[in-house]
MARKOL-826052 format. One line per field, with one value per residue (C-alpha): residue number from 1; residue in three letters; x, z, y. Coordinates in pm, whole numbers. Layout:
% residues N
nr <- (NUM:...)
rest <- (ALA:...)
x <- (X:...)
z <- (Z:...)
y <- (Y:...)
END
This chain:
% residues 760
nr <- (1:2:3:4:5:6:7:8:9:10:11:12:13:14:15:16:17:18:19:20:21:22:23:24:25:26:27:28:29:30:31:32:33:34:35:36:37:38:39:40:41:42:43:44:45:46:47:48:49:50:51:52:53:54:55:56:57:58:59:60:61:62:63:64:65:66:67:68:69:70:71:72:73:74:75:76:77:78:79:80:81:82:83:84:85:86:87:88:89:90:91:92:93:94:95:96:97:98:99:100:101:102:103:104:105:106:107:108:109:110:111:112:113:114:115:116:117:118:119:120:121:122:123:124:125:126:127:128:129:130:131:132:133:134:135:136:137:138:139:140:141:142:143:144:145:146:147:148:149:150:151:152:153:154:155:156:157:158:159:160:161:162:163:164:165:166:167:168:169:170:171:172:173:174:175:176:177:178:179:180:181:182:183:184:185:186:187:188:189:190:191:192:193:194:195:196:197:198:199:200:201:202:203:204:205:206:207:208:209:210:211:212:213:214:215:216:217:218:219:220:221:222:223:224:225:226:227:228:229:230:231:232:233:234:235:236:237:238:239:240:241:242:243:244:245:246:247:248:249:250:251:252:253:254:255:256:257:258:259:260:261:262:263:264:265:266:267:268:269:270:271:272:273:274:275:276:277:278:279:280:281:282:283:284:285:286:287:288:289:290:291:292:293:294:295:296:297:298:299:300:301:302:303:304:305:306:307:308:309:310:311:312:313:314:315:316:317:318:319:320:321:322:323:324:325:326:327:328:329:330:331:332:333:334:335:336:337:338:339:340:341:342:343:344:345:346:347:348:349:350:351:352:353:354:355:356:357:358:359:360:361:362:363:364:365:366:367:368:369:370:371:372:373:374:375:376:377:378:379:380:381:382:383:384:385:386:387:388:389:390:391:392:393:394:395:396:397:398:399:400:401:402:403:404:405:406:407:408:409:410:411:412:413:414:415:416:417:418:419:420:421:422:423:424:425:426:427:428:429:430:431:432:433:434:435:436:437:438:439:440:441:442:443:444:445:446:447:448:449:450:451:452:453:454:455:456:457:458:459:460:461:462:463:464:465:466:467:468:469:470:471:472:473:474:475:476:477:478:479:480:481:482:483:484:485:486:487:488:489:490:491:492:493:494:495:496:497:498:499:500:501:502:503:504:505:506:507:508:509:510:511:512:513:514:515:516:517:518:519:520:521:522:523:524:525:526:527:528:529:530:531:532:533:534:535:536:537:538:539:540:541:542:543:544:545:546:547:548:549:550:551:552:553:554:555:556:557:558:559:560:561:562:563:564:565:566:567:568:569:570:571:572:573:574:575:576:577:578:579:580:581:582:583:584:585:586:587:588:589:590:591:592:593:594:595:596:597:598:599:600:601:602:603:604:605:606:607:608:609:610:611:612:613:614:615:616:617:618:619:620:621:622:623:624:625:626:627:628:629:630:631:632:633:634:635:636:637:638:639:640:641:642:643:644:645:646:647:648:649:650:651:652:653:654:655:656:657:658:659:660:661:662:663:664:665:666:667:668:669:670:671:672:673:674:675:676:677:678:679:680:681:682:683:684:685:686:687:688:689:690:691:692:693:694:695:696:697:698:699:700:701:702:703:704:705:706:707:708:709:710:711:712:713:714:715:716:717:718:719:720:721:722:723:724:725:726:727:728:729:730:731:732:733:734:735:736:737:738:739:740:741:742:743:744:745:746:747:748:749:750:751:752:753:754:755:756:757:758:759:760)
rest <- (MET:THR:GLU:THR:TYR:VAL:ASP:ILE:PHE:PRO:TRP:ASN:ASP:SER:PHE:ASN:VAL:GLY:VAL:SER:GLU:ILE:ASP:GLN:GLN:HIS:GLU:VAL:LEU:VAL:ARG:LEU:LEU:ASN:GLU:VAL:ALA:SER:CYS:ILE:ALA:PHE:GLN:ARG:ALA:ASP:ILE:ASN:LEU:ASP:LYS:LEU:ILE:THR:GLU:LEU:VAL:ASN:TYR:ALA:VAL:TYR:HIS:PHE:GLU:THR:GLU:GLU:LYS:TYR:TRP:ASN:GLU:MET:LEU:PRO:ALA:SER:VAL:HIS:THR:GLU:GLN:HIS:LYS:LYS:GLY:HIS:ALA:SER:PHE:VAL:ASN:GLN:VAL:ASN:ASP:LEU:LYS:GLN:ASP:ILE:ASN:HIS:LEU:PRO:GLU:ASP:VAL:TRP:LEU:GLU:LYS:LEU:LEU:SER:PHE:LEU:ALA:SER:TRP:LEU:ALA:SER:HIS:ILE:LEU:GLU:SER:ASP:LYS:TYR:MET:ALA:LEU:LEU:VAL:PHE:ALA:ILE:LYS:SER:GLY:MET:ASN:LEU:GLU:GLN:ALA:SER:ILE:VAL:ALA:ASP:ASP:LYS:MET:VAL:LYS:ALA:SER:LYS:GLU:THR:ILE:ASN:VAL:ILE:LEU:ALA:ALA:TYR:LYS:SER:LEU:SER:GLU:ASN:THR:ILE:ARG:LEU:MET:ARG:GLU:ILE:LYS:THR:GLY:ASN:GLN:THR:LEU:GLU:LYS:LEU:ILE:GLU:ILE:ASP:GLN:HIS:LEU:GLN:ASP:ALA:MET:ASP:TYR:ALA:GLN:ILE:GLY:ARG:TRP:SER:PHE:PRO:TYR:ASN:GLY:LYS:THR:ALA:ASP:TRP:SER:VAL:GLN:MET:TYR:ARG:ILE:PHE:GLY:LEU:GLU:PRO:ASP:THR:GLU:ALA:GLY:PRO:GLU:THR:LEU:CYS:LYS:ILE:MET:ASP:GLU:ASP:TYR:GLN:GLN:ALA:PHE:TYR:ASN:SER:LEU:GLN:HIS:CYS:PHE:ALA:THR:GLY:GLU:GLU:HIS:HIS:VAL:GLU:TYR:PRO:ILE:VAL:ARG:PRO:LYS:ASP:GLY:GLN:THR:ARG:TRP:ILE:GLU:CYS:ARG:GLY:LYS:LEU:ILE:TYR:GLY:ASN:ASP:GLY:SER:PRO:LEU:LYS:ILE:SER:GLY:PHE:ILE:GLN:ASP:ILE:SER:VAL:ARG:LYS:GLU:ASN:GLU:ALA:LYS:VAL:SER:GLN:LEU:ALA:TYR:PHE:ASP:PRO:LEU:THR:SER:LEU:PRO:ASN:ARG:GLN:LEU:LEU:PHE:ASP:ARG:LEU:ASN:GLN:ALA:ILE:ALA:LEU:SER:GLU:ARG:ASN:LYS:ASP:PHE:TYR:ALA:LEU:LEU:PHE:ILE:ASP:LEU:ASP:ASP:PHE:LYS:THR:ILE:ASN:ASP:SER:ARG:GLY:HIS:GLU:TYR:GLY:ASP:ILE:LEU:LEU:GLN:GLN:ALA:ALA:ILE:ARG:ILE:GLN:GLN:CYS:ILE:ARG:LYS:GLY:ASP:THR:ILE:ALA:ARG:PHE:GLY:GLY:ASP:GLU:PHE:VAL:VAL:VAL:LEU:SER:GLU:LEU:ASP:LYS:THR:GLU:LEU:LYS:ALA:ALA:ALA:ILE:SER:LYS:GLN:ILE:THR:HIS:LYS:ILE:LEU:LEU:SER:LEU:SER:ALA:PRO:TYR:GLU:ILE:LEU:THR:GLN:GLN:PHE:ASP:SER:SER:ALA:SER:ILE:GLY:ILE:MET:MET:PHE:ASN:GLY:SER:GLN:ILE:SER:ALA:SER:LYS:LEU:MET:ARG:GLN:ALA:ASP:ILE:ALA:MET:TYR:GLN:ALA:LYS:LYS:SER:GLY:LYS:ASN:SER:ALA:CYS:PHE:TYR:ASP:PRO:GLU:MET:GLN:ASN:LYS:ILE:ASN:LEU:ARG:ILE:GLY:LEU:GLU:ARG:ASP:LEU:ARG:ILE:GLY:ILE:LYS:GLU:HIS:GLN:PHE:GLU:LEU:PHE:TYR:GLN:PRO:GLN:VAL:ASP:ASN:LYS:ASN:CYS:VAL:ILE:GLY:ALA:GLU:ALA:LEU:ILE:ARG:TRP:HIS:HIS:PRO:LYS:GLN:GLY:MET:ILE:SER:PRO:ASP:LEU:PHE:ILE:PRO:ILE:ALA:GLU:GLU:THR:GLY:LEU:ILE:LEU:PRO:ILE:GLY:HIS:TRP:VAL:LEU:GLU:THR:ALA:CYS:LYS:GLN:LEU:GLN:GLN:TRP:GLN:LYS:ASN:SER:GLN:THR:ALA:HIS:LEU:THR:LEU:SER:VAL:ASN:VAL:SER:TYR:LYS:GLN:PHE:ARG:GLN:VAL:GLU:PHE:VAL:SER:GLN:VAL:THR:HIS:LEU:LEU:ASN:GLU:TYR:GLN:LEU:GLU:GLN:GLY:LYS:LEU:LYS:ILE:GLU:LEU:THR:GLU:SER:MET:LEU:VAL:ASP:LYS:MET:GLU:PHE:ILE:ILE:LEU:SER:MET:GLN:GLN:LEU:GLN:SER:GLN:GLY:VAL:GLN:ILE:SER:LEU:ASP:ASP:PHE:GLY:THR:GLY:TYR:SER:SER:LEU:GLN:TYR:LEU:LYS:ARG:LEU:PRO:LEU:SER:GLN:LEU:LYS:ILE:ASP:ARG:SER:PHE:VAL:SER:ASP:LEU:GLU:LYS:ASP:ALA:ASN:ASP:LYS:SER:ILE:VAL:GLU:THR:ILE:ILE:LEU:MET:ALA:LYS:ALA:LEU:SER:LEU:ASN:VAL:ILE:ALA:GLU:GLY:VAL:GLU:THR:LEU:GLN:GLN:LYS:GLU:TYR:LEU:ALA:GLU:HIS:GLY:CYS:PHE:CYS:TYR:GLN:GLY:TYR:TYR:PHE:GLY:LYS:PRO:MET:PRO:ILE:GLY:GLU:PHE:GLU:SER:LEU:GLU:SER:ILE:LYS:SER:ASP)
x <- (-2021:-2314:-2475:-2829:-2890:-2964:-3005:-3304:-3317:-2954:-2987:-2767:-2780:-2920:-3262:-3266:-3542:-3387:-3619:-3414:-3690:-3857:-3523:-3444:-3781:-3731:-3402:-3576:-3846:-3575:-3402:-3727:-3797:-3450:-3508:-3834:-3654:-3372:-3614:-3799:-3487:-3304:-3611:-3510:-3687:-3563:-3765:-4143:-4220:-4578:-4459:-4187:-4434:-4673:-4387:-4307:-4669:-4714:-4400:-4517:-4845:-4648:-4431:-4740:-4868:-4534:-4536:-4895:-4837:-4531:-4688:-5004:-4789:-4585:-4861:-5196:-5513:-5310:-5440:-5093:-5122:-5460:-5331:-5030:-5259:-5468:-5151:-5085:-5439:-5398:-5087:-5277:-5568:-5338:-5156:-5490:-5590:-5262:-5331:-5656:-5475:-5274:-5572:-5596:-5232:-4938:-4709:-4410:-4622:-4784:-4447:-4302:-4609:-4587:-4215:-4251:-4528:-4340:-4013:-4163:-4408:-4138:-3904:-4188:-4294:-3945:-3817:-4140:-4399:-4190:-3920:-4191:-4348:-4007:-3938:-4270:-4185:-3837:-3974:-4240:-3981:-3780:-4075:-4281:-4656:-4804:-4857:-4500:-4369:-4564:-4405:-4056:-4114:-4252:-3953:-3702:-3875:-3856:-3487:-3437:-3568:-3883:-3785:-3466:-3662:-3894:-3594:-3487:-3838:-3851:-3510:-3624:-3948:-3756:-3507:-3780:-3969:-3657:-3498:-3651:-3600:-3240:-3128:-3272:-3107:-2775:-2823:-2899:-2642:-2902:-2847:-2850:-2632:-2924:-3105:-2792:-2737:-3097:-3092:-2746:-2859:-3142:-2901:-2653:-2929:-3009:-2642:-2580:-2854:-2726:-2355:-2285:-2015:-1987:-1657:-1505:-1152:-1025:-861:-556:-486:-407:-670:-1018:-1348:-1496:-1830:-1856:-1967:-1640:-1439:-1681:-1672:-1291:-1245:-1038:-1031:-1225:-910:-727:-626:-862:-712:-591:-265:-450:-686:-401:-246:-546:-618:-479:-170:-277:-573:-397:-273:-617:-768:-530:-572:-952:-928:-696:-917:-1222:-1044:-918:-1238:-1529:-1627:-1747:-1492:-1599:-1374:-1405:-1126:-1065:-941:-821:-985:-725:-991:-1077:-856:-1156:-1122:-1406:-1493:-1569:-1746:-1651:-1830:-1772:-1863:-1657:-1783:-1683:-1624:-1801:-1530:-1578:-1255:-1246:-1315:-1347:-1479:-1772:-1920:-2010:-1858:-2053:-1952:-2032:-1871:-2193:-2238:-1879:-1923:-2231:-2049:-1759:-1997:-2159:-1816:-1694:-1987:-1962:-1586:-1416:-1392:-1572:-1327:-992:-1109:-903:-1038:-1261:-1259:-1467:-1239:-931:-1034:-1102:-753:-593:-752:-623:-275:-284:-377:-110:159:90:104:419:596:676:656:402:360:62:120:-130:-88:-236:-189:-49:-258:-508:-793:-631:-624:-972:-1125:-939:-961:-1272:-1355:-1275:-908:-911:-1060:-797:-519:-654:-666:-308:-188:-351:-166:168:132:31:351:568:443:498:274:78:64:-271:-353:-692:-858:-954:-1155:-1107:-737:-624:-480:-373:-115:-59:294:298:568:854:1093:1106:1343:1184:1481:1513:1134:1128:1413:1220:906:1114:1253:905:778:1064:971:610:715:935:662:388:609:669:464:111:-21:-396:-600:-291:-202:82:42:292:190:342:234:280:302:263:416:300:482:293:353:87:-269:-190:-335:-665:-708:-877:-595:-337:-519:-525:-155:-60:-282:-99:235:108:25:370:516:294:405:769:732:524:660:801:732:738:724:478:751:1013:1272:1225:1253:1593:1705:1594:1767:2084:2068:1996:2285:2516:2415:2483:2819:2907:2876:3100:3343:3383:3460:3701:3880:3800:3855:4157:4245:4345:4504:4437:4715:4660:4913:5017:5060:5403:5254:5428:5234:5148:4897:4624:4265:4198:3935:3794:3765:3591:3750:3448:3561:3314:3215:3559:3606:3277:3236:3177:2873:2705:2799:2842:2466:2380:2639:2491:2133:2222:2468:2760:2924:3040:3277:3383:3449:3655:3862:3929:4032:4265:4421:4481:4654:4878:4974:5052:5281:5472:5500:5641:5933:6034:6190:6038:5681:5698:5543:5227:4879:4602:4232:3965:3594:3382:3013:2727:2655:3020:3089:2767:2884:2945:3270:3405:3643:3786:3835:4035:4235:4324:4445:4653:4828:4863:5033:5209:5096:5231:4989:4835:4891:4547:4265:3898:3655:3291:3005:2773:2472:2607:2552:2171:2108:2287:2518:2651:2751:2923:3119:3232:3354:3540:3706:3819:3968:4137:4298:4474:4611:4345:4258:3891:3798:3446:3390:3160:3134:2846:2617:2477:2284:2538:2484:2750:2643:2754:3046:3231:3193:3327:3694:3776:4115:4002:3714:3693:3530:3291:3368:3024:3145:3480:3370:3211:3439:3563:3216:2972:2972:2768:3024:3302:3120:3058:3421:3553:3315:3424:3792:3733:3526:3800:4059:3835:3802:4175:4101:4295:4098:4135:3958:3821:3772:4033:4062:4218:4503:4256:4068:4391:4508:4175:4177:4537:4462:4193:4399:4337:4671:4572:4418:4285:4160:4245:4456:4708:4667:4386:4344:4617:4735:4988:5288:5233:5145:5459:5676:5531:5722:5556:5324:5426:5138:5188)
z <- (-416:-171:-7:-132:11:364:499:730:734:691:549:666:649:1002:855:626:718:520:215:-77:-290:8:139:-202:-212:143:34:-259:-23:207:-86:-202:153:176:-158:-24:293:90:-138:163:364:84:-91:-423:-693:-963:-825:-827:-463:-531:-802:-574:-289:-534:-660:-301:-224:-552:-490:-136:-279:-528:-240:-36:-324:-340:35:49:-231:-54:295:150:-15:299:560:393:590:876:1110:1095:717:752:1023:808:514:732:824:455:408:713:556:237:438:654:349:196:522:519:164:288:567:316:277:653:771:691:431:667:935:684:535:879:969:643:679:1044:953:656:845:1164:973:743:1036:1224:911:863:1219:1374:1126:843:1072:1271:953:828:1159:1125:771:868:1166:952:687:959:1021:1291:1283:1295:1672:1742:1489:1662:1997:1844:1660:1973:2173:1919:1896:2275:2265:2004:2274:2169:2398:2200:1875:2013:2089:1725:1604:1834:1706:1345:1433:1612:1326:1069:1273:1303:962:791:1085:1150:787:735:1053:927:605:793:1069:1347:1459:1835:2041:2246:1939:1807:2140:2149:1798:1843:2155:1965:1691:1945:2088:1745:1664:1997:1917:1567:1678:1431:1473:1288:1164:933:806:658:316:463:808:1023:1297:1245:1419:1586:1760:2104:1943:1748:2069:2214:1905:1877:2250:2290:2570:2491:2511:2245:1945:1654:1313:1067:1256:1578:1383:1208:1545:1619:1256:1105:909:597:560:631:279:128:388:296:-77:-44:140:-125:-406:-247:-221:-581:-753:-521:-528:-205:55:148:324:573:817:1144:1461:1800:2071:2327:2598:2603:2337:2126:1749:1576:1210:1103:791:703:453:367:111:-7:104:-104:9:-129:-391:-517:-369:-151:212:403:395:624:699:937:1072:1193:1387:1148:1349:1370:994:938:1172:978:647:782:885:542:374:596:493:123:66:333:399:729:829:782:766:447:131:-64:-435:-527:-342:-477:-838:-753:-609:-888:-1149:-956:-949:-1326:-1384:-1141:-1299:-1635:-1482:-1269:-1497:-1203:-1221:-995:-917:-857:-629:-644:-327:-276:49:-23:97:275:175:362:690:637:559:822:1112:1028:919:1260:1218:856:942:1211:971:713:973:1083:722:649:943:833:476:605:814:508:276:283:379:66:-70:-87:42:-26:28:-320:-206:-29:52:-206:-130:-367:-301:-511:-466:-565:-693:-695:-934:-1280:-1406:-1459:-1336:-1003:-955:-1013:-765:-495:-560:-539:-200:-61:-205:-39:297:249:163:473:695:561:589:963:1189:1289:1644:1621:1929:2103:1795:1554:1177:895:577:287:-15:-390:-535:-891:-972:-1254:-1322:-1488:-1600:-1776:-1887:-2173:-1971:-1788:-1422:-1510:-1747:-1481:-1241:-1496:-1570:-1202:-1145:-1424:-1268:-930:-1081:-1239:-892:-746:-1018:-940:-593:-386:-130:-421:-644:-1018:-1251:-1535:-1776:-1810:-1935:-1627:-1411:-1567:-1505:-1144:-1092:-1238:-1008:-701:-801:-834:-491:-340:-517:-419:-51:-110:-308:-14:223:-18:-131:-501:-574:-715:-763:-1108:-1166:-1450:-1504:-1465:-1665:-1701:-2018:-2077:-2062:-1734:-1492:-1185:-1021:-1072:-1001:-822:-1001:-851:-1050:-950:-1049:-1039:-1012:-1282:-1483:-1503:-1481:-1392:-1472:-1181:-1373:-1290:-928:-780:-810:-634:-364:-307:-284:-39:178:69:-65:292:336:-29:2:319:148:-151:75:286:-20:-178:140:142:-218:-145:137:-110:-361:-94:-43:-413:-544:-890:-754:-437:-617:-723:-588:-573:-619:-455:-531:-214:-226:-84:193:287:316:514:789:1113:1165:809:896:1190:964:715:1001:1130:783:735:1067:1022:681:761:441:335:308:-34:-164:-91:-296:-229:-518:-443:-689:-711:-624:-268:-222:-242:133:473:324:659:762:423:447:805:708:405:620:874:597:431:763:761:411:217:-117:-219:-587:-721:-973:-1279:-1244:-1440:-1427:-1073:-872:-684:-685:-712:-370:-212:-448:-317:40:-32:62:-277:-436:-781:-1030:-1261:-1599:-1673:-1974:-2124:-2205:-2342:-2575:-2838:-2776:-3136:-3290:-3022:-2965:-2643:-2492:-2582:-2406:-2096:-2076:-2117:-1846:-1603:-1659:-1607:-1295:-1153:-1210:-1042:-739:-742:-808:-1008:-1299:-1463:-1771:-1767:-2069:-2301:-2596:-2881:-2936:-3059:-2729:-2533:-2747:-2716:-2339:-2313:-2532:-2283:-1971:-1864:-1814:-1635:-1820:-1764:-2025:-2257:-2474:-2189:-2088:-1981:-1616:-1532:-1239:-1007:-1159:-1502:-1361:-1150:-1459:-1611:-1587:-1875:-2161:-2512:-2740:-3112)
y <- (3314:3367:3064:3002:2657:2535:2183:2220:1839:1712:1361:1072:693:669:756:450:207:-79:-88:40:195:365:496:646:822:953:1106:1278:1415:1551:1719:1881:1999:2156:2330:2477:2592:2746:2926:3071:3159:3334:3477:3324:3525:3289:2996:2959:2870:2761:2527:2387:2321:2155:1936:1834:1746:1556:1357:1282:1143:933:811:720:505:323:263:147:-101:-239:-256:-420:-687:-749:-697:-775:-707:-559:-292:-136:-94:77:313:398:472:702:890:954:1085:1308:1465:1552:1699:1912:2046:2142:2317:2509:2621:2773:2962:3165:3396:3463:3482:3714:3557:3518:3353:3120:3017:2945:2740:2542:2478:2371:2125:1975:1926:1779:1558:1417:1344:1169:982:834:789:657:539:393:251:70:-71:-188:-363:-547:-662:-786:-976:-1147:-1234:-1408:-1644:-1471:-1417:-1068:-1071:-1178:-926:-645:-733:-735:-407:-238:-360:-231:105:131:41:311:548:726:1008:1063:1043:1306:1526:1497:1574:1875:1985:1971:2146:2421:2444:2480:2741:2954:2898:3200:3431:3326:3330:3677:3802:3662:3860:4178:4129:4121:3763:3720:3490:3359:3229:3059:2885:2767:2625:2479:2293:2126:2029:1888:1667:1529:1472:1297:1049:979:986:1264:1529:1859:2003:2260:2313:2644:2668:2839:2705:2403:2433:2293:2369:2060:2023:1863:1537:1515:1493:1236:1015:1038:974:1294:1548:1870:2082:1876:2087:2023:1950:1685:1627:1538:1313:1131:1043:820:720:400:510:317:558:887:963:896:1132:1416:1349:1373:1708:1850:1720:1882:2220:2188:2073:2145:1776:1614:1506:1153:900:617:531:342:513:395:606:725:739:367:202:100:74:259:317:675:804:1162:1386:1750:2015:2311:2652:2956:3312:3619:3659:3304:3168:2852:2942:2613:2259:2196:1860:1580:1260:959:648:361:80:-124:-103:-212:-508:-618:-577:-784:-1063:-1066:-1062:-1346:-1563:-1476:-1475:-1688:-2059:-2138:-2415:-2238:-1872:-1837:-1668:-1905:-1980:-1671:-1428:-1608:-1543:-1176:-1140:-1338:-1112:-810:-966:-1021:-656:-533:-749:-588:-241:-276:-529:-756:-1134:-1307:-1676:-1904:-2204:-2492:-2703:-3049:-3241:-3589:-3888:-3664:-3892:-4182:-3987:-3846:-4188:-4389:-4146:-3949:-3596:-3450:-3542:-3430:-3091:-3025:-3125:-2880:-2601:-2668:-2688:-2350:-2192:-2342:-2213:-1868:-1853:-1927:-1654:-1279:-991:-901:-1257:-1436:-1785:-1942:-2278:-2391:-2692:-3026:-3062:-2805:-2462:-2186:-1914:-1600:-1462:-1095:-856:-1107:-932:-776:-1049:-1389:-1591:-1408:-1408:-1782:-1828:-1639:-1841:-2160:-2053:-1984:-2313:-2499:-2344:-2455:-2811:-2833:-2693:-2922:-3231:-3180:-3415:-3309:-3346:-3406:-3499:-3649:-3855:-3786:-3794:-3755:-3578:-3387:-3184:-3156:-2806:-2678:-2338:-2112:-1783:-1499:-1143:-934:-1001:-1238:-1526:-1564:-1659:-1988:-2085:-2001:-2232:-2515:-2486:-2469:-2774:-2961:-2870:-2997:-3337:-3348:-3290:-3566:-3809:-3735:-3882:-3637:-3389:-3191:-2891:-2843:-2542:-2556:-2441:-2718:-2467:-2252:-2562:-2630:-2272:-2286:-2620:-2471:-2171:-2382:-2609:-2309:-2182:-2525:-2554:-2196:-2286:-2588:-2374:-2134:-2421:-2591:-2270:-2312:-1941:-1761:-1396:-1278:-938:-694:-440:-67:137:499:704:546:198:122:-97:111:-121:-380:-463:-791:-1001:-1321:-1644:-1968:-2299:-2530:-2894:-3009:-2701:-2543:-2166:-1990:-1621:-1381:-1254:-1586:-1642:-1291:-1202:-1530:-1457:-1110:-1241:-1519:-1323:-1546:-1230:-1154:-1453:-1427:-1053:-1101:-1373:-1144:-856:-1069:-1238:-897:-772:-1081:-1009:-644:-758:-979:-696:-464:-703:-686:-363:-423:-446:-234:64:-122:-45:-303:-224:-443:-424:-417:-504:-298:-549:-586:-212:-154:-391:-205:-398:-347:-61:-257:-561:-352:-197:-543:-655:-338:-401:-777:-746:-416:-248:87:378:433:79:-68:82:3:42:135:174:476:262:236:611:601:595:611:870:995:643:590:916:843:494:634:901:641:427:725:825:487:534:341:501:511:480:539:259:269:647:801:496:537:791:1004:1379:1648:1773:1446:1391:1696:1562:1214:1152:1001:943:837:833:534:602:316:96:169:524:405:124:355:651:673:709:829:1206:1170:932:1175:1460:1247:1132:1486:1611:1338:1419:1792:1721:1497:1769:2028:1800:1713:1346:1092:946:605:471:118:-106:53:-186:19:258:520:507:550:842:1022:981:1100:1401:1510:1451:1088:910:588:295:-54:-298:-585:-355:-362:-723:-954:-1060:-1309:-1522:-1368:-1547:-1394:-1054:-1018:-1065:-745:-420:-242:-326:-247:-155:-120)
END
């Protein structure tokens, strides 16, 4: 598509005078002027030029009426208002004079003269006249009289450098005078380098003043075209390669993806590329904010050619916005978000929890006996205590959580994305709450005096939008008062049932630590048999003999052990106990042939010293090769694959067999599976339990057996409970089984008496 539009007066926010209605009308005038310039430059036959010029003039008159009404209201009976009004009248008179010239001048000359006048007058009107009037109004609004306001306005206009403004006005005048000539020469191929240089220099002057840089980026390519101002604004050397990669090296990484997405969206849809991002200038280390805009340019065949646009340093604007935001949304004493910002963030958290299905928590924190300190020692002490408490709470929460001062001595924390299961999410929130309680109960040093304090915390879990922010606050507040009634320096969940669950979990974690110290664990052994029902090995299964609760299932305590890191001492104990047992079996001819499988957790296997620990146990108990079998789950193969393979190879070289447990339920790929030094695949019980009636399970089991054969791996089926399951597996080539059909897990005394298992 051929370009038919030119920005003789490229608008940007630097031309705003600060009065919204007037700025909007200025932008419309600029657009109309650019349409007139485009119509002249490209000789648009489809547009009535006379009508377009009349529309521009009529709108200018309408704009003058708006301005005069506003300035009269703000500056009544002012000489400045009268002078400004005379300027409007002068514009109308000059336009009328130009209309008369059309009969005496060649058309091209007349059009150039008209365009030059309109562009230079509009630039002067905005940058000088209207900006000066706006400065007067703002000064008077701040409480000054007209004389004082005039001095301030004159001073600011001087600081804005009238000389530089004049350069811009000259640039626009020169641009307008040459627009028709240059655009026609481009069409005819007669453009000269000297004219381009001349016009470009004027444009550079204007851009330098406004801190604007020009750029373009091709549709197919990695190198951009940057103007001199781009390098100055970015603080880069002029010989630095221009392009997105260079820019991203100085751009904050949190904004880089949005920048690339906007470029791609512009190329794909033709919509404007518009982003804002912070950079750190290599030249001086300053952090600057950049606004970037660009439009898609098409080639003659209608395909995307490039994006062309401008950047502008908007750091001053961002600083002003930050100051306004600080006043509106942050507590002046603690610099924390205030109540208004808290509710905004809480509503966002409610919406996010519904979208990502995670549980969140709201903590309502009240400082115990704060009023006593505040009344007895004075507000100065109370304010410092509040500031220190805010810092302590901030140090206890995670990045992404929100802390706010709700009012008085009350703080609110929003804990985000805890977990998708309510119990685990509540456990995490309880841990963070406990840290906050400990931190807030530590002594405070205030103006050389020491104070003791504490806090009461109410906890409200939420997930989804079924509850409003205000109701969440009320319920967390209720829970806080329940905590205060229970003796202060404590926390309470709003839901009593959840409180009981959390107490149970915390109790289990405490007892688990005691159980490790007091050796309350025992290994049970589940037989593994061959097709003739002869016992060929066993899997070691841990059991916890709780002194009060009796036997506790691993399903309850293993997840807690993994979350807290207690799985490491437990896992080492299991491994060492299994090696001791293998040593005993080796001494007995009836059990010397047995293998023993040990489950190893993700955290345990990922330890750098794990292989050396196993090596030490193999040597200490003088175990024969092939007797110890380590079972790993597929979920361990998600990352650090090279480290996993190396560890497995080192173990295999010492005669340790590696079995892949729960096969078919994880994430391993065939590409990695063929590289793993495995000895055995273990068919997960979920595929065996419905084997007699589920055709999909049958297909999966058959595929696993065939795959194991192709990879020369042994295969064992887990969870075999019926004769029909065993017969089906045997028919398709699986001859090793484990499950209650062959005997439940049993203590070592019972297990060692087994030679074979008879199944009727």
